C-alpha positions as CSV (number, residue, x, y, z in Angstrom):
1,M,-93.5,14.1,36.4
2,T,-95.4,14.2,39.5
3,R,-99.0,14.4,40.6
4,G,-99.8,14.8,44.3
5,D,-97.2,13.0,46.1
6,S,-96.5,10.5,43.5
7,V,-93.5,11.0,41.1
8,L,-92.9,9.0,38.0
9,Y,-89.3,9.0,36.0
10,A,-89.3,8.2,32.2
11,T,-86.4,8.3,29.7
12,A,-86.0,8.1,26.1
13,S,-82.8,6.9,24.4
14,R,-82.1,5.5,20.6
15,D,-79.3,4.0,19.6
16,K,-77.5,3.7,16.0
17,D,-79.7,3.5,12.9
18,K,-80.1,-0.4,11.4
19,R,-80.4,0.1,7.6
20,D,-81.4,-3.9,7.5
21,I,-84.9,-4.2,8.9
22,D,-88.2,-3.0,7.7
23,F,-89.9,-2.4,11.1
24,L,-89.6,0.3,13.9
25,P,-87.5,-1.2,16.8
26,L,-89.2,0.3,19.8
27,S,-89.2,-1.3,23.2
28,V,-91.1,-0.1,26.5
29,E,-90.4,-1.2,30.0
30,H,-92.0,0.3,33.5
31,Q,-91.6,-0.7,37.1
32,E,-93.4,0.0,39.9
33,R,-90.8,0.3,42.2
34,F,-91.8,-1.2,45.6
35,S,-89.6,1.3,47.7
36,S,-92.4,4.6,46.5
37,A,-94.8,3.2,48.7
38,G,-92.6,2.5,51.1
39,T,-92.9,-0.9,51.5
40,T,-90.5,-3.8,49.7
41,S,-91.2,-6.7,47.6
42,G,-92.7,-10.4,48.7
43,A,-89.8,-12.2,46.6
44,F,-87.0,-14.2,48.0
45,N,-84.4,-11.7,47.6
46,K,-86.5,-9.0,48.0
47,R,-85.2,-7.2,44.7
48,D,-87.5,-5.3,41.7
49,G,-86.8,-7.5,38.9
50,R,-89.0,-9.4,36.2
51,P,-92.2,-7.1,35.5
52,A,-95.1,-8.5,36.7
53,E,-98.4,-8.7,34.6
54,H,-99.6,-5.2,35.8
55,E,-96.3,-3.6,34.8
56,I,-96.5,-5.6,31.5
57,L,-100.2,-4.2,31.1
58,V,-98.7,-0.5,31.4
59,C,-96.2,-1.0,28.9
60,R,-98.4,-2.1,26.4
61,L,-100.7,1.3,27.2
62,I,-97.3,3.8,26.5
63,D,-96.5,1.7,23.3
64,R,-99.5,1.5,21.8
65,P,-100.2,5.6,21.3
66,L,-96.5,6.4,20.5
67,R,-95.7,4.0,18.0
68,P,-98.1,5.0,15.1
69,L,-96.7,8.5,15.7
70,I,-93.1,8.1,15.4
71,A,-92.1,9.1,11.7
72,E,-92.0,6.1,9.3
73,G,-88.8,5.1,8.2
74,W,-87.1,5.3,11.9
75,R,-85.0,2.3,12.3
76,H,-82.8,3.6,15.1
77,E,-83.8,1.1,17.9
78,T,-85.6,3.3,20.3
79,Q,-86.3,2.5,24.4
80,L,-88.6,4.0,26.7
81,L,-88.1,3.8,30.2
82,S,-90.4,4.3,33.3
83,W,-90.2,4.1,36.9
84,I,-92.6,5.2,39.9
85,L,-90.2,6.8,42.6
86,S,-93.1,7.8,44.8
87,Y,-97.1,7.0,45.3
88,D,-99.2,8.3,47.5
89,G,-102.0,5.7,46.5
90,V,-104.6,8.4,45.8
91,R,-104.8,7.6,41.8
92,T,-103.5,5.5,39.6
93,C,-100.2,6.2,37.7
94,D,-101.1,4.6,34.5
95,P,-102.2,7.6,32.5
96,L,-99.1,9.4,34.2
97,A,-96.9,7.0,32.9
98,I,-98.1,7.3,29.4
99,T,-97.9,11.0,29.4
100,A,-94.4,11.3,31.0
101,S,-93.1,8.5,28.3
102,A,-94.8,10.8,25.7
103,A,-93.0,13.7,26.9
104,A,-89.5,12.2,27.1
105,L,-90.0,11.2,23.7
106,W,-91.1,14.4,22.6
107,L,-88.2,16.4,24.2
108,S,-85.9,13.8,22.5
109,D,-84.5,13.9,18.9
110,V,-86.6,10.9,18.1
111,P,-89.3,11.9,15.5
112,L,-92.2,11.7,17.2
113,L,-94.9,13.8,15.0
114,K,-97.3,15.2,17.5
115,P,-97.0,15.6,21.6
116,V,-99.3,12.5,22.9
117,A,-101.1,12.6,26.4
118,A,-103.5,10.4,28.3
119,A,-106.2,10.6,31.1
120,M,-108.5,8.2,33.0
121,V,-112.2,8.8,32.9
122,G,-114.9,7.2,35.4
123,Y,-118.2,7.0,35.6
124,I,-120.2,7.9,39.1
125,D,-123.3,8.0,40.1
126,G,-124.5,9.3,36.5
127,Q,-121.4,11.5,36.3
128,L,-118.2,11.3,34.2
129,V,-115.1,12.2,36.4
130,L,-111.8,13.0,35.5
131,N,-108.9,10.9,36.7
132,P,-110.9,10.0,39.6
133,T,-109.0,8.5,43.0
134,V,-108.4,4.8,43.8
135,E,-111.3,5.1,46.3
136,Q,-113.8,6.6,43.4
137,M,-113.0,3.8,41.4
138,K,-114.7,1.5,43.7
139,H,-118.0,3.2,42.7
140,S,-117.5,3.5,39.4
141,R,-119.3,2.0,36.6
142,L,-116.4,2.7,34.0
143,N,-112.6,2.0,33.8
144,L,-111.6,4.2,30.9
145,T,-108.1,5.3,29.7
146,V,-107.6,7.6,26.4
147,A,-104.5,8.7,24.7
148,G,-104.1,11.0,21.9
149,T,-103.0,14.2,20.7
150,K,-104.9,17.8,20.4
151,E,-106.5,16.2,16.8
152,A,-107.3,12.8,17.5
153,V,-107.8,9.7,19.8
154,L,-105.0,7.1,19.5
155,M,-105.8,4.5,22.1
156,I,-108.4,3.3,24.2
157,E,-108.4,0.8,26.9
158,G,-112.0,0.6,28.6
159,A,-113.7,-1.5,31.1
160,A,-117.5,-1.0,31.7
161,D,-120.4,-2.3,33.6
162,F,-123.1,-2.9,30.6
163,L,-122.8,1.1,29.3
164,P,-124.5,1.9,26.2
165,E,-122.2,2.9,23.4
166,D,-123.1,6.8,23.0
167,L,-122.4,7.2,26.7
168,M,-118.9,5.4,26.0
169,V,-118.3,7.7,23.1
170,E,-119.4,10.4,25.5
171,A,-116.9,9.2,27.6
172,V,-113.8,9.3,25.0
173,T,-114.9,12.9,24.1
174,F,-114.7,13.9,28.1
175,G,-111.1,12.4,28.1
176,H,-110.0,14.0,24.8
177,E,-110.8,17.4,26.1
178,A,-108.3,16.9,29.2
179,I,-106.1,15.5,26.7
180,K,-106.0,18.6,24.4
181,I,-104.9,20.7,27.3
182,Q,-101.9,18.4,28.1
183,C,-100.6,18.3,24.8
184,A,-100.8,22.2,24.5
185,G,-98.5,22.2,27.7
186,L,-95.9,19.6,26.2
187,E,-95.5,22.0,22.6
188,E,-94.7,24.6,25.1
189,L,-92.2,22.7,26.6
190,G,-91.0,21.1,23.6
191,K,-90.2,24.8,22.0
192,V,-87.9,25.6,25.4
193,A,-86.1,22.3,26.2
194,G,-87.0,20.0,23.1
195,K,-84.1,18.7,20.6
196,A,-84.5,19.3,16.8
197,K,-85.9,16.0,15.6
198,K,-83.2,13.7,13.5
199,Y,-85.1,13.5,10.2
200,D,-82.3,13.3,8.5
201,S,-81.5,9.6,9.3
202,I,-84.6,8.3,7.6
203,K,-84.2,7.7,4.0
204,P,-86.5,9.1,1.4
205,P,-88.5,6.7,-0.7
206,V,-86.6,5.0,-3.6
207,E,-87.9,7.3,-6.5
208,G,-89.6,5.1,-8.8
209,L,-90.3,2.3,-7.0
210,Q,-93.6,2.5,-5.9
211,E,-94.6,3.1,-9.4
212,A,-93.0,0.0,-10.6
213,M,-94.4,-2.1,-7.9
214,D,-97.8,-1.0,-9.0
215,E,-97.8,-1.5,-12.5
216,L,-96.3,-5.1,-12.1
217,F,-98.2,-6.5,-9.5
218,T,-101.2,-4.9,-9.0
219,D,-103.1,-7.5,-11.4
220,K,-101.7,-10.3,-9.2
221,V,-102.5,-9.0,-5.9
222,D,-106.3,-8.7,-6.9
223,E,-106.0,-12.3,-8.1
224,I,-105.3,-13.2,-4.6
225,F,-107.5,-11.0,-2.8
226,N,-110.9,-12.0,-5.0
227,G,-112.4,-13.8,-2.5
228,D,-112.1,-17.4,-3.7
229,M,-109.1,-18.7,-1.3
230,A,-108.9,-20.1,2.3
231,K,-106.1,-18.5,4.4
232,K,-104.0,-21.5,4.2
233,D,-104.1,-20.9,0.2
234,Q,-104.1,-17.0,0.5
235,S,-101.1,-17.3,2.6
236,A,-99.4,-19.7,0.4
237,A,-99.9,-17.4,-2.8
238,Q,-99.0,-14.4,-1.0
239,S,-95.7,-15.6,0.1
240,Q,-94.5,-16.4,-3.5
241,L,-95.8,-13.2,-4.8
242,N,-93.8,-11.9,-2.1
243,E,-90.8,-14.1,-3.2
244,A,-91.4,-13.1,-6.7
245,V,-91.5,-9.4,-5.8
246,M,-88.3,-9.6,-4.0
247,L,-86.8,-11.3,-6.8
248,E,-88.1,-8.7,-9.2
249,F,-86.4,-6.2,-7.9
250,E,-83.3,-7.6,-6.6
251,E,-81.1,-6.6,-9.3
252,K,-82.2,-2.9,-9.5
253,Y,-82.4,-2.3,-5.9
254,P,-79.8,-4.6,-4.2
255,E,-79.1,-2.2,-1.1
256,E,-83.1,-1.3,-0.8
257,K,-84.7,-4.6,0.5
258,A,-86.7,-2.7,3.5
259,A,-88.1,-0.4,0.8
260,V,-89.2,-3.1,-1.5
261,K,-91.1,-4.9,1.5
262,A,-92.7,-1.6,1.8
263,A,-93.3,-0.8,-1.0
264,F,-94.9,-4.2,-1.6
265,K,-97.1,-4.2,1.5
266,D,-98.1,-0.3,0.6
267,L,-99.6,-2.1,-2.4
268,L,-101.3,-4.6,-0.7
269,C,-103.3,-2.1,2.1
270,R,-104.4,-0.1,-1.0
271,R,-105.8,-2.5,-3.2
272,M,-107.7,-4.5,-0.4
273,F,-109.2,-0.9,0.5
274,A,-110.3,-0.7,-3.4
275,K,-111.4,-4.0,-3.4
276,A,-113.6,-3.4,-0.3
277,K,-114.9,0.2,-1.5
278,A,-115.5,-0.4,-5.0
279,S,-117.7,-3.9,-4.4
280,G,-118.8,-3.7,-0.9
281,T,-116.7,-7.4,0.1
282,R,-113.8,-8.2,1.4
283,I,-110.9,-10.4,0.5
284,D,-112.7,-13.5,2.1
285,G,-115.6,-12.7,0.2
286,R,-117.7,-11.2,3.1
287,K,-119.9,-8.0,3.0
288,L,-118.0,-5.1,5.2
289,N,-120.5,-5.8,8.0
290,E,-120.8,-10.0,8.0
291,V,-119.3,-11.9,10.4
292,R,-117.6,-15.2,9.7
293,V,-119.4,-18.8,10.0
294,I,-119.7,-19.4,14.0
295,D,-119.6,-23.1,15.6
296,S,-119.7,-23.4,19.2
297,E,-120.2,-26.5,21.6
298,A,-120.0,-26.6,25.1
299,G,-119.4,-29.6,27.8
300,L,-116.4,-31.3,25.5
301,F,-114.6,-32.8,28.5
302,P,-116.0,-35.1,30.8
303,R,-113.6,-34.4,34.2
304,V,-113.3,-30.8,33.5
305,H,-116.2,-28.3,35.6
306,G,-116.8,-26.3,32.7
307,S,-115.8,-26.2,28.9
308,A,-116.5,-25.3,25.5
309,L,-115.4,-25.1,21.7
310,F,-115.7,-21.8,19.9
311,T,-115.3,-21.7,16.6
312,R,-115.7,-18.5,13.8
313,G,-114.6,-18.9,10.5
314,E,-110.6,-19.9,10.6
315,T,-110.5,-19.0,14.4
316,Q,-111.0,-21.3,17.1
317,V,-110.3,-21.6,21.1
318,V,-110.9,-24.0,23.6
319,A,-112.0,-22.5,27.0
320,T,-112.2,-24.3,30.3
321,A,-113.5,-23.1,33.4
322,T,-112.3,-24.2,36.8
323,L,-114.1,-23.6,40.2
324,G,-112.4,-23.7,43.7
325,D,-112.4,-22.5,47.1
326,S,-110.4,-18.9,48.1
327,G,-107.1,-20.9,48.2
328,M,-107.4,-20.8,44.3
329,R,-107.7,-16.8,44.4
330,Q,-104.5,-15.3,42.5
331,K,-102.4,-13.0,44.4
332,I,-101.0,-10.0,43.1
333,D,-98.1,-8.2,45.1
334,R,-98.2,-4.4,44.1
335,I,-97.2,-1.3,45.3
336,S,-100.6,-0.4,46.5
337,G,-100.7,-3.7,48.6
338,M,-101.6,-7.7,48.0
339,E,-104.4,-8.0,45.7
340,E,-106.5,-11.0,45.5
341,K,-108.4,-12.1,42.3
342,R,-111.3,-14.2,42.8
343,F,-111.8,-14.6,38.9
344,Y,-108.9,-14.4,36.6
345,L,-108.8,-15.5,32.9
346,Q,-105.5,-16.9,31.1
347,Y,-104.9,-16.9,27.4
348,T,-102.1,-19.2,25.6
349,F,-101.2,-18.7,21.8
350,P,-99.1,-21.6,21.2
351,P,-97.1,-21.2,17.5
352,S,-98.9,-24.4,16.6
353,C,-102.7,-22.3,16.1
354,V,-100.8,-20.7,13.1
355,G,-98.8,-23.7,11.8
356,E,-95.5,-22.6,13.2
357,T,-92.9,-23.5,15.5
358,G,-91.7,-21.8,18.2
359,R,-90.8,-20.7,22.4
360,V,-93.4,-22.4,24.8
361,G,-93.5,-21.3,28.5
362,A,-94.0,-18.1,30.3
363,P,-96.7,-16.2,28.7
364,G,-95.8,-13.4,26.2
365,R,-96.8,-9.8,26.4
366,R,-99.4,-10.4,23.9
367,E,-100.4,-13.1,25.5
368,V,-100.9,-11.1,28.9
369,G,-102.8,-8.5,27.2
370,H,-105.0,-10.5,25.5
371,G,-105.8,-12.6,28.3
372,N,-106.2,-9.3,30.3
373,L,-109.0,-7.9,27.9
374,A,-110.6,-11.0,27.6
375,E,-110.8,-11.4,31.4
376,R,-112.2,-7.4,31.6
377,A,-114.8,-8.4,29.1
378,L,-116.3,-11.3,31.7
379,V,-116.1,-9.9,34.8
380,P,-119.0,-7.6,35.0
381,T,-121.3,-10.5,34.3
382,L,-120.3,-12.8,37.4
383,P,-122.5,-13.2,40.6
384,S,-121.6,-11.6,43.7
385,E,-119.3,-13.5,46.0
386,A,-122.4,-13.5,48.4
387,D,-124.6,-15.4,46.1
388,F,-121.6,-17.6,44.3
389,P,-118.6,-18.0,46.8
390,Y,-116.6,-20.4,44.4
391,A,-113.3,-18.7,42.9
392,I,-113.1,-18.9,39.0
393,R,-110.2,-19.7,36.6
394,V,-111.2,-19.9,32.9
395,E,-108.1,-21.0,30.2
396,S,-108.7,-20.1,26.5
397,L,-106.5,-22.1,24.4
398,V,-105.9,-20.9,20.8
399,T,-106.2,-23.8,18.6
400,E,-106.0,-22.1,15.4
401,S,-106.0,-18.3,14.4
402,N,-107.0,-16.1,11.8
403,G,-107.6,-13.0,13.6
404,S,-109.7,-12.0,16.8
405,S,-108.2,-14.8,19.0
406,S,-109.0,-12.5,21.9
407,M,-112.4,-12.1,21.3
408,A,-113.1,-15.8,20.4
409,S,-111.8,-16.1,24.0
410,V,-114.5,-14.3,25.4
411,C,-117.0,-15.9,23.5
412,G,-115.7,-19.4,24.6
413,G,-114.9,-18.2,28.2
414,C,-118.6,-17.3,28.3
415,L,-119.8,-20.6,27.3
416,A,-117.7,-22.6,29.7
417,L,-118.5,-20.6,32.3
418,M,-122.1,-21.3,31.9
419,D,-121.3,-24.8,31.2
420,A,-119.9,-25.2,34.6
421,G,-123.0,-24.0,36.4
422,V,-121.8,-20.1,37.3
423,P,-124.9,-18.1,37.4
424,I,-123.9,-15.2,35.2
425,K,-126.0,-12.1,34.6
426,S,-126.1,-12.4,30.8
427,P,-123.8,-14.2,28.2
428,I,-120.9,-12.0,26.7
429,A,-119.8,-12.1,23.0
430,G,-116.9,-10.0,21.4
431,I,-116.2,-8.9,18.2
432,A,-112.8,-7.3,16.5
433,M,-113.8,-4.0,14.3
434,G,-111.4,-3.0,11.7
435,M,-110.6,0.0,9.3
436,L,-109.0,0.1,5.5
437,L,-107.7,3.3,4.5
438,G,-107.0,4.1,0.5
439,D,-104.0,6.2,1.1
440,K,-102.4,8.0,4.1
441,G,-104.2,11.1,3.5
442,G,-106.1,10.6,6.8
443,V,-109.0,9.1,8.1
444,S,-112.3,10.3,6.4
445,D,-115.8,8.7,4.9
446,E,-114.1,8.8,1.5
447,N,-110.9,7.2,2.3
448,A,-112.0,5.0,5.0
449,V,-113.8,1.6,5.4
450,I,-115.0,0.3,8.6
451,V,-115.3,-3.9,8.5
452,S,-116.6,-6.1,11.0
453,D,-114.9,-9.2,12.4
454,I,-111.5,-8.4,10.9
455,L,-108.9,-11.6,9.4
456,G,-105.7,-11.5,10.3
457,T,-104.2,-10.3,7.3
458,E,-107.2,-7.3,7.6
459,D,-105.6,-6.6,10.9
460,A,-101.8,-6.8,9.7
461,L,-102.6,-4.3,6.9
462,G,-105.6,-2.5,8.2
463,T,-105.5,0.5,10.4
464,M,-107.4,-0.3,13.2
465,D,-108.1,-2.7,15.4
466,F,-111.0,-1.7,17.7
467,K,-112.3,-5.0,19.8
468,V,-115.6,-4.3,21.5
469,A,-117.3,-7.1,24.0
470,G,-120.5,-6.8,25.8
471,N,-124.1,-8.1,26.3
472,K,-127.2,-7.0,24.3
473,E,-128.0,-4.0,26.6
474,G,-124.3,-2.5,27.2
475,I,-120.5,-2.8,26.4
476,T,-118.4,-4.2,29.4
477,T,-114.8,-3.7,27.5
478,F,-113.6,-2.4,24.7
479,Q,-109.9,-1.5,23.2
480,L,-108.9,0.6,20.4
481,D,-105.4,0.5,18.2
482,I,-104.5,2.5,15.3
483,K,-101.6,2.8,12.7
484,C,-102.3,5.7,11.8
485,E,-102.2,9.5,13.3
486,G,-105.4,9.4,15.2
487,L,-109.3,8.7,15.0
488,T,-112.1,10.9,14.7
489,L,-115.0,10.6,17.4
490,E,-117.7,10.3,14.5
491,T,-115.4,7.5,12.8
492,M,-115.4,5.6,16.6
493,K,-119.3,6.1,17.1
494,K,-120.0,4.8,13.5
495,A,-117.5,1.5,14.5
496,L,-119.0,1.2,17.7
497,D,-122.9,1.1,16.0
498,Q,-121.6,-1.4,13.5
499,A,-120.2,-3.7,16.5
500,K,-123.1,-3.7,18.2
501,E,-124.8,-5.3,15.6
502,G,-122.0,-7.8,14.9
503,R,-122.2,-8.6,18.6
504,L,-126.0,-9.4,18.6
505,H,-125.6,-11.9,15.8
506,I,-122.6,-13.7,17.7
507,L,-124.9,-14.0,20.6
508,G,-127.8,-15.4,18.9
509,E,-124.9,-17.7,17.6
510,M,-123.8,-18.7,21.2
511,E,-127.8,-19.4,22.4
512,K,-127.6,-22.6,20.1
513,A,-124.9,-23.9,21.9
514,L,-126.1,-23.0,25.4
515,K,-128.8,-20.7,26.1
516,E,-128.5,-20.2,29.8
517,P,-126.4,-21.6,32.7
518,R,-126.5,-24.9,33.8
519,A,-129.0,-25.4,36.7
520,E,-126.8,-27.6,38.7
521,L,-122.9,-27.3,39.3
522,P,-120.9,-30.5,37.5
523,A,-120.7,-33.7,39.4
524,S,-116.6,-32.9,39.4
525,V,-117.4,-29.6,41.1
526,P,-117.1,-29.9,45.1
527,K,-119.9,-28.9,47.1
528,M,-118.8,-25.7,49.4
529,I,-120.4,-24.9,52.6
530,K,-119.5,-22.2,54.8
531,V,-118.8,-21.5,58.9
532,T,-117.4,-18.4,60.6
533,I,-115.4,-18.2,63.6
534,S,-113.7,-15.5,65.8
535,P,-109.9,-14.8,64.0
536,D,-108.6,-15.3,67.5
537,S,-109.9,-18.7,67.1
538,I,-108.4,-19.6,63.5
539,G,-104.9,-21.1,65.2
540,K,-107.2,-24.0,67.5
541,V,-109.1,-25.2,64.2
542,I,-105.7,-25.4,62.2
543,G,-104.2,-26.9,65.3
544,P,-100.0,-27.4,65.7
545,G,-98.2,-27.5,62.4
546,G,-101.8,-27.8,60.7
547,R,-102.3,-31.3,62.4
548,Q,-106.0,-30.3,63.3
549,I,-107.1,-29.0,60.0
550,R,-105.4,-32.1,58.3
551,A,-106.9,-34.3,60.3
552,L,-110.4,-32.9,59.4
553,I,-110.0,-33.4,55.8
554,E,-108.6,-36.9,56.4
555,D,-111.6,-38.1,58.9
556,F,-114.5,-36.7,56.6
557,K,-112.9,-37.4,53.7
558,L,-113.4,-33.9,52.6
559,D,-111.8,-32.2,49.0
560,N,-110.1,-29.2,51.3
561,I,-111.1,-26.9,53.9
562,D,-109.9,-23.3,53.3
563,V,-109.5,-21.0,56.4
564,D,-109.5,-17.3,55.5
565,E,-108.0,-14.5,57.7
566,S,-111.3,-13.0,58.5
567,G,-112.1,-16.1,60.4
568,E,-114.7,-17.4,57.2
569,I,-113.8,-21.4,56.9
570,Q,-114.9,-22.8,53.5
571,I,-115.1,-26.7,53.4
572,L,-115.2,-28.5,50.3
573,G,-116.1,-32.1,49.2
574,F,-118.5,-34.6,47.5
575,D,-120.2,-36.0,50.2
576,M,-122.7,-33.3,51.8
577,E,-123.3,-35.8,55.2
578,Q,-119.5,-35.7,56.1
579,M,-119.3,-32.1,55.1
580,E,-121.9,-31.0,57.8
581,K,-120.4,-33.4,60.2
582,A,-117.3,-31.5,60.0
583,K,-118.6,-28.2,60.5
584,E,-120.2,-29.2,63.5
585,M,-116.8,-30.5,64.7
586,I,-115.2,-27.2,64.3
587,P,-116.9,-25.2,67.1
588,T,-115.9,-28.0,69.7
589,Y,-111.9,-27.3,68.5
590,V,-112.9,-23.5,68.8
591,G,-114.2,-24.1,72.4
592,P,-116.3,-21.2,74.1
593,E,-115.1,-17.5,73.8
594,P,-114.2,-15.7,76.7
595,E,-117.0,-12.9,77.7
596,E,-115.7,-9.8,78.5
597,G,-117.1,-8.9,82.3
598,K,-117.3,-12.0,82.9
599,I,-115.7,-13.9,86.3
600,Y,-113.6,-16.7,85.8
601,T,-111.7,-19.3,88.0
602,G,-108.5,-20.1,86.4
603,K,-105.5,-22.2,86.6
604,I,-102.0,-20.4,87.4
605,T,-99.4,-21.1,84.7
606,G,-96.9,-18.7,85.5
607,I,-95.5,-16.4,87.6
608,H,-93.4,-13.6,86.4
609,N,-92.4,-10.0,88.2
610,F,-94.8,-8.6,85.9
611,G,-97.6,-10.5,86.6
612,V,-99.2,-13.8,86.7
613,F,-100.6,-15.9,83.5
614,V,-103.9,-17.7,84.2
615,E,-105.7,-20.1,82.0
616,I,-109.1,-19.3,82.2
617,L,-110.6,-21.9,79.4
618,P,-108.9,-25.3,79.4
619,G,-107.9,-26.7,76.2
620,A,-108.6,-30.6,75.0
621,E,-107.1,-33.3,77.2
622,D,-105.6,-34.7,74.0
623,G,-103.0,-31.2,73.7
624,S,-105.3,-31.0,70.2
625,T,-106.0,-27.5,71.1
626,P,-104.6,-25.4,73.7
627,G,-106.6,-23.5,76.3
628,L,-107.3,-19.5,76.3
629,E,-104.6,-17.7,78.9
630,G,-104.4,-14.3,80.0
631,L,-102.1,-12.3,81.8
632,C,-103.0,-10.6,85.3
633,H,-101.1,-7.8,85.4
634,V,-99.0,-6.7,88.9
635,S,-101.3,-4.2,89.3
636,E,-104.0,-6.0,88.7
637,L,-103.3,-8.7,91.2
638,H,-104.4,-6.9,94.4
639,I,-106.3,-3.7,95.4
640,E,-103.1,-2.7,97.3
641,R,-99.7,-2.5,95.8
642,V,-98.0,-5.7,95.3
643,R,-93.9,-5.6,95.4
644,N,-93.3,-9.5,95.3
645,T,-95.5,-11.3,92.7
646,E,-94.0,-14.9,93.3
647,G,-94.2,-14.3,97.0
648,F,-97.6,-13.2,97.1
649,I,-98.9,-16.3,95.3
650,R,-96.8,-18.4,97.3
651,A,-98.5,-17.0,100.4
652,M,-102.0,-17.4,99.0
653,N,-101.1,-21.0,98.8
654,T,-103.3,-21.6,95.9
655,E,-103.2,-22.8,92.3
656,T,-106.2,-20.9,91.0
657,L,-107.3,-17.2,90.8
658,E,-110.5,-15.7,90.2
659,V,-110.2,-13.1,87.4
660,V,-112.4,-10.9,85.5
661,Y,-111.7,-11.2,81.8
662,Q,-111.2,-7.7,80.5
663,G,-111.1,-8.2,76.8
664,K,-107.9,-7.7,74.8
665,N,-105.0,-4.8,74.6
666,K,-103.8,-3.1,71.6
667,K,-101.7,-5.9,71.2
668,G,-104.4,-8.8,70.8
669,Q,-103.5,-10.2,74.4
670,H,-106.0,-11.4,76.8
671,Q,-106.1,-9.0,80.0
672,L,-107.2,-10.3,83.4
673,S,-108.2,-8.7,86.5
674,R,-108.2,-10.2,90.0
675,K,-108.2,-6.2,91.4
676,A,-111.6,-6.3,89.8
677,V,-112.9,-9.0,91.4
678,L,-112.3,-7.9,94.8
679,E,-113.6,-4.2,94.2
680,E,-117.2,-5.6,92.9
681,R,-117.5,-7.8,95.8
682,R,-116.5,-4.6,98.1
683,G,-119.5,-2.6,96.5
684,G,-116.9,-1.5,93.9
685,G,-113.8,-0.9,95.7
686,K,-112.7,2.8,96.1
687,R,-115.9,4.5,96.2
688,S,-116.6,8.3,96.2
689,I,-118.5,9.9,99.3
690,N,-119.5,13.4,99.3
691,G,-117.4,15.7,101.9
692,A,-117.6,19.1,102.9
693,G,-118.5,21.9,100.3
694,G,-119.1,19.3,97.7
695,A,-115.5,17.8,97.1
696,N,-115.2,14.1,96.4
697,E,-112.9,12.2,98.7
698,E,-111.8,8.6,98.2
699,Q,-112.5,5.6,100.9
700,K,-110.6,2.8,100.3
701,A,-112.4,-0.5,101.1
702,E,-111.1,-2.5,104.0
703,M,-109.4,-6.0,103.1
704,S,-111.1,-9.2,104.6
705,K,-109.3,-11.0,107.2
706,E,-108.4,-13.6,104.7
707,E,-106.4,-11.2,102.9
708,I,-104.8,-9.7,105.9
709,D,-103.9,-13.3,107.0
710,V,-102.2,-13.9,103.4
711,I,-100.1,-10.6,103.6
712,A,-99.0,-11.2,107.2
713,A,-97.5,-14.5,105.8
714,A,-95.8,-13.2,103.1
715,I,-94.1,-10.6,105.6
716,D,-93.3,-13.1,108.0
717,G,-91.7,-15.2,105.2
718,I,-89.6,-12.2,104.1
719,S,-88.8,-11.6,108.1
720,E,-87.0,-14.9,108.0
721,L,-85.2,-14.2,105.0
């Protein structure tokens, strides 16, 4: 699939049927090949390998809209692969990767129910823009990716700059119009090149199983869902009931374990909906729009820069904020070039938070996705770098979880930033919305119930996970995942309005812990002052092997000195007096900068056929900083042509030269000219005079007696040879 000069290759493959599993075995891989942009990886072996964080996020974007549209009961291991083979740098390839993978799946024999496509939407100067360029996105207040079918929206991934709910719905509608056109094209492509869908490998429902399940276990499920149990007790009761179900049907359906599990899950979903629809309450006793009890606390730990504990029901996170210099920024190697993130949030979900054991180490895809979502929620509220030059890292550790730990990370992360004294624009809170369906007949007012602040069970058995974060005025991020064939825009608007109500409530509860950012940075945060030098002088400040900068840190008891390639130097420490002294020392290392057009008397440091090297500004006597050296090219040594550089300098019998500094050439080398000095002292050297007919003629300047003697001596020296 191509767009402009960007080319993306996508494949869809399937393996044999796996009858013994009760889930869809779908895997997705996406790779941005560095060769697509004419570059190579910064890794040691220069090979594109382990997926980077942004590639993992694209994998999730591809998976989320396609998974709910693969026919229920499909148990073939299915794999979607995509590679960016050519990248023009004009637009991001994320929506293209979704559409290309969906097209590959639509053309295969995997039973995808409908064509799926994606579009990107920006909001620039008050106008919605479809598939904006990278340059346009720098000025956009919205970064929205939408995927869906002709009929409905399947997936939303968006970040915004405090935009209202109505505008977000309008943006989704705007993107969906473009999706309809693409889906129509995919339908036609499928008619021409698509394979017949392999529905025959999907086992039909076991006759009488669902009816028997409903008859035997409806009352017992209702007992569990009566709202009296905590998560621990409810999970234990549900596990016991699950064992009883499997035991009950083991003899009658010995080969249908997966079907029995599916029938039991279907019963759980319908009874959860029935309770909510009939009574207006949920399985934990809350009303449909009610948020769980919130408890939050800031300033937990004495040595960290900022910390907070945020608890909502049985979901709890410990968040910390760390401030540092620009060297603490997160560096990301991408096909679009090296990127640096001044702010980043890292989310950790250990198995202990749900009472389990398991692998602990590098973050999984879920952790990467949840961390990115929480990060996007907080970015718009951060102060500008000019107002607050620190790099900022937020960590969110989930200590217990019963639904929506990512939105708890938003709330806890915001409180940690405020505790660290980061002057944020306004507090941010997040909430997860859910939807319960009565049957699989589709989304409607009669068949759907919207619930606020979903539990883990409601997430697992429900049909929608709609996360929304923002402040009192607008949204900063939202994310939609569904398990049905699509969500209508009317239902989405209803969910957004209900989410705003819950978000405002959570913000009010957060204010009880901390109303505004701390007035001062904690004592554990190093103070920072900045000084700017010419990029050409960076080497003088750093010194050979970093010796100079290490000495500064040690002599003035600094925490760190970070030097940016732009010439900005950040000095960090806890003693402001010592920091100011270090700041005053830096210009002495740099020394005076040469002034273009000024005459300098410099020491000759090297003589070559192509010219003479001259040190016009001396270095430190102890050798700690080098002098400034430039090249006086052979053509700039004298007004007349110099054939023998070494002989010419020897004949002058001098160790110094008067030269004019002429700036740098394209390679960044300092250029010097003795010829310009001579011409200036002769009144411009070669001067123009008017001859007959107004034509310009050149008259050479006369040489001084000193220069004539030098040249004569050089000639005599050559004659003696």
